[in-house]
N, C-alpha and C positions, 0 to 999 in steps of 0.2 A: 487582817489581810486587806490589801488595797481594794478599792471599789471595783476596779476593772479586771482584777486577777481572774476570778472564776468565770466572769463573763467572756473574757478573751479566750480562755481555755475551751469553753463550751462551744462558742460560736466559730472559732477557728479550727476546732478539731485537734487542739494541741493538748487537751487534758487526758487524764487516764493513761498517760505514757505514750500517746500516739505521736508518731514521728514523721520525718520526711521520707516516707516510703521504706523505712527500716523497721526491723522487729524491736529494736531498742532505742531509747531516747538518749542521744549522745550529749553528754555534759562536758564541755571543754573548759579546763581551768588554765587560764593564760598566765604563766609565771614570768615575771621580769626579774632581772638581777637585783638581789637584795630584798626581795619580797619577804615579809615576815612569815615564818613557818606556821604560825597559828592560823593565819588567814588562808594559807594554802590548804591546811589540814581540814578546815571546817567543811568545805564542799566535798572533799574526798571521803571524809567520815560519814557525812549525811547521805550523799548520793551513791557512794561507791561501796559501802559495806553491807554485806548480806548478813542479817541477824536471824539466829535460830528462832523458830516460832512465829516469825513475821513473814508475810508474803513478799516475794521477790519483786521489787519495784520497777524493774525494767530499765534501769539507767546504765549507760555505758560511759564511765568516767575516764577522760583522757587528760593527763597533765601535758601541757603544750609549752615548749621552750622556743626561744628565737631560733632563726635559721643557723645561728652560730653554734647551737648545741647546748649541752648542759650548762646551767648557770648556778652560781653560788646564791643560795637563799639566806634568810636570816638564821642566826643561831648556829652557824657553822655547818648547816646542811647544804647539800647540793642536789638540785632537781635534775635527775637523770630521766630522760624520756626520748623515745624515738619519734615522738610527734612534735610538730612545730606549729607556729602560728598559722600556717597554711590550712591546717585542719579546721580552724575556726569558721571558715567559709562553709563547711559542711555540717556544723554542729546545730543541734536543736536549741541548746542553751549554752551560753558563754558566760563564764564567771571570771571577773577580774579581781584578784586579791589586792590588798593594799600595796602601795609602792614604797620604795625604800625611803625616799625623801621628796616631799612635795616641792621643795625648792629646786630640785634638779630638773633638767629637761626631760620630758616624758619620752619614752621610746617610740620613735616615729613608726617603726614597723608594727608595734603593738596597737597604736592608735589606728593605723590604716586597716589592720586586720579586724579590729572590733567594728569599725565603720562598715566594712564589707560584710561581716557576719550579720549585722543588723539589717543591712539592705537585702540580704538573702533570706530574711525572715526569722532569724534566730532571736530567742529571748535573751537579752543581755542584762547581766546584773553585776554590780560592783560591791565589794566589801570594803568598808572603811575608806581609805584614801584612794582606792581604785576608782572612785567617782571622778577624780581628776582626769583619768584616761577617758572615761565616757564623755565627760564635758569637752575634752580636747577633740574628740571624734565628732562633736556636734550633736550628740544624741540627747542632750539635756536642754538645749536651747528652748526657751519659752515654757519649760516644764519645772515643776517642783522637784527638788532633789535634796539629798542630805549627804553628809559625811561626818567624820569625827568632829565634835564641837571645837576641839582645840585648833582645827585648821579652817574654821569658818571664815575668818577675815581674809586669809589668803585665797580661799575659794571664791568668795564674793568679788575680790579685786581682780582675780584672773579671769573669771567667767561671769561678767555682768549680765549676760543674756539669760542666765539660769536663775530661777526663783529658789534661792537657797533657804531651806528650813532647818534650823539647828536643833529643833525641839523634839524631833521624832526619832524612833528607832530604825524605821525603814519607810520607804515610799515605793509603792507598786503601781506602775502604769500599765501593767500587763506585758508589754513588750520590752520595757526598760525599767529596771529596779535599782535602787541605791539603798545602802544601809549605813548606819552610823558607826561609831568606833568599835572595833575588836569584837566583843561577844554579840553585838547586834547582828553580826553576820550569821550567827546561829538562828536568830529570830527570822531573818530574811530567808534562809535556806529552808527552814521548817515551813514558812509560809508558801514557798514554791512547791514543796511536797504536798501541802494541803490543797493547793490549786490543781495539782496534777492528779491526786488520789483521794482527796476528801479530808475533812477534819479528823475523822476517827483514826485513819492511818497515821496522820501527823501527830495526833495525841499519843498514840501507842509508841511511835518512834521517839517522841520527846521524853516519855516516861523511861524508855530504855536508856536514854542519854542522861537521865536525871536532870532534865531541863524543862522549863515552862514552854508550852506550845505557843502561848501568846502572852507577852508582858504588856500590861496596860501602861499608859503614860508613855513618856519618851525619854530621850537622853538628857533633857533639861534637869532631871533629878540627879544626874551624875556630874553636872558641871561644877567645877571647884567653887567653893564658897569660903568666906573668911573663917567661919567656925564649923567644926564637925557637927553632924546631926546628932541630936539627943536620942540615944538608943531606947530610952523609955517612951519615945513618941511613936513607936512602931504601930502600924495599923494592921499588922498581920492577923491578929485575932479577930478583928472586925471584918476584914476581907474574907476570911474563912467562914465566918458566920453568915455573911451576905451570900456566899456561894451556896450554902445549904438552905437558903430561904428565898431562892429566886422566884418561886411561884407566888410569893406573897406580895401584897402591896406595901412597898417600903418608901417612906418619906425621909427627908433629911432629919426631921424631928425623931423618927423612929431610930435612925442610925445613931443620932447624937445620944439618945437615951441608952442604947446598947453599949456605946463607947464611954458613957458616963462623962460627957463633955457638953459644952454649949454648942448650939448649931453653928455659930460663926467660927468657933474653934475647930469643929469637925471639917468644915469647908476649907479652912486654912491648912489644916494638916493634910487633907487630901491633895491639895495643890502642891504642897511641899514634898510629900512622900510618893505620890502616884503620878502627878503631873496632869491631872484632869479633875473634873468635878465628880462628886458621888453619883449623880444621875447618869453621866456619860459612861462611867466605869460599869455601873450596874447594867446599862443597856448593852454594852459590849459583852458582858458575861452572859446575859440572857440570849443574845444572838448566838453566841458560841454553843450554849446548851441546845438551842433550837437546831443548830447544824447537826449536832450529835443525834438528836431525835429523828431528824429527817433522814439521816444516813442509816440508822440502825433499827428503826421501828416503822410500822405501817399506820401509825396514829394519824387521823385526819388533821389537816392543817389547823383547824380550830382547837383541837386538843393539844397540839404542839404549842400553839400560842399561849394557851392557858398554863401548860406545864412549865413553860419558860418565863412566865410572868409578864407576857406581852399583851395580855388581854385577848382581843379577838383576832381573826384572820387578817383584817385590814391593817391593824396596827403592826402585826408581825410582818406583813408584806412591806410596809413602809420602812421599818427599821432594818429588816433583813436586806432589802435591796440597797438601802443607804450604806450599809456596812460591807456587804459581800459583793454587790454589783449585779446580782440576778435575783429573780423571784424565788420564793421557797419551793414552788413546784418544779421549776427548772433545775434548781439545785438538787432536789431529790432524784429527778430522772437521771442526772449526771453522776451522782455519787452514792446512791443507795446501794448497800451491800446486797448481793444475791441471797435470797432466802430470808431477808430481814422483814 
């Protein structure tokens, strides 16, 4: 999750489902003509579906069409809704799915509605090429942003004021979020659920969807290369082993021995398969485990740090704040489950 996500939720009172004076958090999905049905379905599925055995998350999902009414979406589907872009001005969260063709002129009414929604305090997110709409609205100027790697050159050329990063799955600035191609929209929406309700709820939801709560690395690992990856080079067994040994001191040498490869080979394989270094991946997993412990136990911070393999409380605070955006104690106050 982005560094500012939880911090913004806690300090602005937008976390835990709190809204603009309403009982429910309104999520407006802004559909343009030809929008791919998959990207429309992602936020509807994640924010709009009530799942048996899970707490009701308090989202009110609205699919919003242009003033002209229902529009044909991708795959032969038509988006029927009584809500229009005018509702975006009242929403707590606005999500812009991918557009049909980045070479086409972007819908001016959608761009204007997204700009107004953000000015009114909405959290605005884009899925895949929906980032072109956010950039056209001026929400990404001077900020890091991402979109599908395939359209990186067009994005850079069209929006030079945006700091485009093609290597990540999503970028979270708290008030503005962008995701990479297609399935990265799931990563982004789950991150927003984690920001609103905590990592434990997001983890449960991800398991119900048979999806990872957080994929390490970025979309660099999916960019087309001249030769297909060697399936024998999978790091899955090592990654699973690392997750079960988070509390231990693990060096690159330890990991190389476990994988039965040379240290330099291990580092190369990590960059190729995961998109980051062994140390950074391990720190991310330890912080994720610390989040679960802070939410679900009353362990002192020192014990949480030890159980997560982050040494002492000072080291936990450093890494936790770097990754999550708030101190462990603030995170626990915001997201600890009642009775834990």
